[in-house]
Phi, psi and omega in degrees: 000324181299321178297318179301321182288317186280323184230077181292166174295154179307134180088352178268139177296138176289145178250068185237013185279346181059020172194137182304321179298324178290319178297328175300311180297329185279013172277000168242132182231174175244133178223126181052041176080001180240141176287135182236129177270119181276356173258098178261336182221165174298330177295326176297318179295314180298321179294320177299314179297320179296319178300329180273355179073028182279137178297139178089359181297329183262009181293134179264002183282139181088168181266148177301327180296321179293316178300316180298313181297317180294319180295317179294322178295318178295319179296315179298318177298313181298319180300316179294318180295316180295316180297318179295314182295318180297323181276358180075019180270162177299143182248126178273122189261347188303312183295320178293321178299326176299317177296317181294321182290335178284346183263105174252130183221162177229153177291148179216125179269131181216181175242142177276185183296337178268002179087003179279148177290139174224142176260119182247168172246133179246135178296138181283339176222172188247019178286169186301316181297321179292320179297328180271001182307313179299330179289315177299321179297324179292325177295315178298318179298319178298316180297323184278313190253345186287145172268106187288354169289340181260356174273114188227155172254143180309137182281349179292130186297339180262013184239142179241013183283150180247158174205160174256115187285100179259011179292155183300319182272350182059038180243020178298136183243336190243150174300320180208128178297325181291337183256275185289325178299315179292323177298320179294315179299318180296320179295319178296320179297314179299319180296315179298318182289329178283335178276346183290148181291000000 
């Protein structure tokens, strides 16, 4: 699973945000200087949810177009809320509360892959907003419990990915050391060698 998260298949959103709300924002990336939406269909949204192990990802109820529209609306809302909170600006909660109120869930006892008991929440209905309920809840959780000094955007100038810095020193700079960190190191190396006599 770690490989899947760090190096997704081409066109799949990376799962490197260390928080579901950050992974939501990272469904848009920058490629060759242009922003690219990695959610082109409702099936893309459902596949992303399945990779994250979210309940309802495989639900066939509702149209894929509705799921796509709701997911994109939630992502745009989350991006604005995170940016406002990060900047210390007032945060408007009404729209997020609408998403949260559409999510009705019940506790469900299950076993994980190792056979241990886990308590999950299951959506009471299968419409798009309910399926996205855990994602909306993660955005709310970030706003309430998150340390926004640790909510960071990758420092590489060509990257728009976000992450929650869970490193011990809290000095993470890159979405991924293997990606943007190495690009930065290579650029610094080229610069040093071009400046050498």
